[in-house]
C-alpha positions, 0 to 999 in steps of 0.5 A: 500500500502506498504509505502516503494514503494510509487511512487514519483509523482515528477517522473510522467513524467516517466509514460508517457515517450517514454521509458515506451511505448516501454517497456510497450505498452498501446496498447498491454494491450488494445488489450489483454483486448479486446481479452477477449470479455468483456462487455464494460460498466464498467472498474476499473483501480486501482492505475491508476497514470497519466491515462497511461492506463485509457485514452486508456480505455476510448475509449472502455468502457462507464465508466472508474473508476481511483482509486488512492491513491495519491492526487498528482497523481489524480491531474495529471490524473484529469488535463489529463481527463480535457484537453482531454474533457473526460466525462466518467472517474470517479476518486476515491481517496482511499487507500482501495477497493471502496465500489460500488454496481453495476456491473464491467466488468473488474478490471485492476491492472497495475504494482501495485499488487507487491506494495500492503501490502495486494493484497488479499484484493483488489484481493478479491474485484476485484473477483466481475468483470467479468475479473480481468486483471493483468499487471506485471513485469516478475520475470527476472533480469533486470536493472530497475523495482522493485526488483525481489523478490518483483515481483509476478508471475502468480502462486503467484497471482492465490494463492493470489487470488483464481481466475482462470487463463484464458489467459496470454501473454508475453511482453518483460518485463511484462506478461498480465494475465486475471482471473475469479472467480472460 
């Protein structure tokens, strides 16, 4: 991950705020994933943060692996998982793609690829899944979000990943995209 963009865990409250729900509705992401009609056994939420999408994913997948690079954010997520009594969430603390040897149905990158030093490595790892789903900021000028020049377009993700775009949808400030291995 890019050191200059390391998310400050002291700002975790923003991740679950009403403001964020308005500009990036989790139910739209879940509907998009469900529209792909994936098998619903295993999903990976990469750099899961506070579990903004991890928790809703729990309701549709048998097993959700939340990968987090920050120990502080993993603690916040672990607390939420315990408070909600969720038994099908595995939390992986790692700054590299996890070494797993089982089938993955969906890998989700939610607003994180633009922060990675080497997104190609993670996208290559993710290509083992039936679907790679990306939620990213549009490259539009707006008063919030990452700098426009650091955001990744659909075309840039296709080039980085060598994956084929199979579906996309625009939200107000973000886009959702589903990719498959070529």
